[in-house]
Residue, then its C-alpha position, 0 to 999 in steps of 0.5 A: m606363559g600367557e599373554k597377561a603373565a608376559d605383560k606383567v613380567s615385562e612391566e615389573k619395575a626393580i624399584e617402585i616408590c609412590s608418594l613417599h614421605y618421611a620424618y625423623p623421630d625428632g620431627t625433621v622432615a626428610l622426604r616430601g612425596i617422592d615418586i620414582d620408578v627404576s627399571p631392571g638393569e638401570s643405573v640411576g643417580l641421585i644428586g643434590c645438596n647436603g640435606a636434600g634427602k638422598s641418603t634418607l631415600l636410599l635407606h628406604l630401599n632395603g627397609i632400614l627406614k620406613g616411610s608413609t608408603p611401602v617401597k616395592i622391590l621387584g614387585e614386592a612391598i617391603s614389610d616385616k614379613t618380606l624384609s629378609r628377602i628384600r635385604a637379600r635382593v638389595g645390597m646397601i653400600f654405605q659411604d664409610p666402608d668401615n661401617q661394613l667391615f668389622m671382622p678379622t679378615v676380608s674373607d670373614d667379612v665377605g662371608f658374613g652374609p652368606v653364613n647368615m643366609g644359612m649357606s653351607k661351608e662350601e657354598v660360603e667359600r664359593a660365594v666369597a671367591r666369586a665376590l672377591a673375583l668380581v671386585d678384583m681382590l682374590g688374594f686378599e682373603q686373609r688381609s685385615p680390612h683395617h690395614m687396607s687403603i680406602g680404595e681397597k676397603k670400598r671394593a671389599a665393602i662392595a664384595t660383602v654385598l655381592s657375595m649375597k647375589p643381590e639384584i639391586l645395589a644402593l650406593d651412598e657417595p661411593s667415590s668420596n675420599l678416593d684418589p684418581r686411580h681408585r676412583r677410576g677403578l670403582i667406575s670400571l667395577l660398577n659399570s661391569l656389574q649387570l645389576t640395577k644401581v641407585i647411586s647417591t653422589h655429589d660427584l657429577a663427573f662420577v655420575r656422568e660415567t656410571c648412570t643413565r638417568i639422574a634424579v635431582m633432589e632438593g628439600g626432600k623432593i625430586t625436582a627433576i628427573g631425566g637422562t644423564p646428559e639432559i640433566l647435567n647439561d642444564g646449568d640453570l637447573l643445577k644452580a637452582a638446586g644449589i649443585l653448581d655455584 
């Protein structure tokens, strides 16, 4: 590999967003000039009040929403032509796992993505087994998702994404509605996954344990970004953003 090619690989970002604006069809402005880069393997938390733009920003990472400028994923701009590839590389985990669990069994749900990627039956079975092993749910294959606890549902929802071997996870309020035991299990799971992660959350203790860097959002803007201890120890910053009383 030549020197220039090596430099390009070393500088490639997992996520690149430059001057991103977005308004919903009713005219509500949700993002106002977002600038952020995320490096491969990094875990970044998005914190802010309701309506700050966190979920809207997440939905741009795999093309569910499209704003004023294209988001780049691993050097590739999201467009109609690249959308299927991008969605295979960026796994979206919604706040409510029932939005991702709609098949009769856990195995069917986890295998849904691989089936639609054109994998063979044997490849799908291997992908399902691998994903369930990663979330410690082997043995749940024939369980109905609708008869599981919220913690089990959240792990199953993550498995539906991991089965497609994404390189980036985007998670919206992953710790909401979890009891302490399942919350701890989720923290351990996320920390064990060697993937780039962007986590939107109100749970400051959760973000302290799972993220290396934090972006503070307010009014559709990123008002501060820095290392996790730096941001979370700045009480004045968090109060100004309405995150602390």
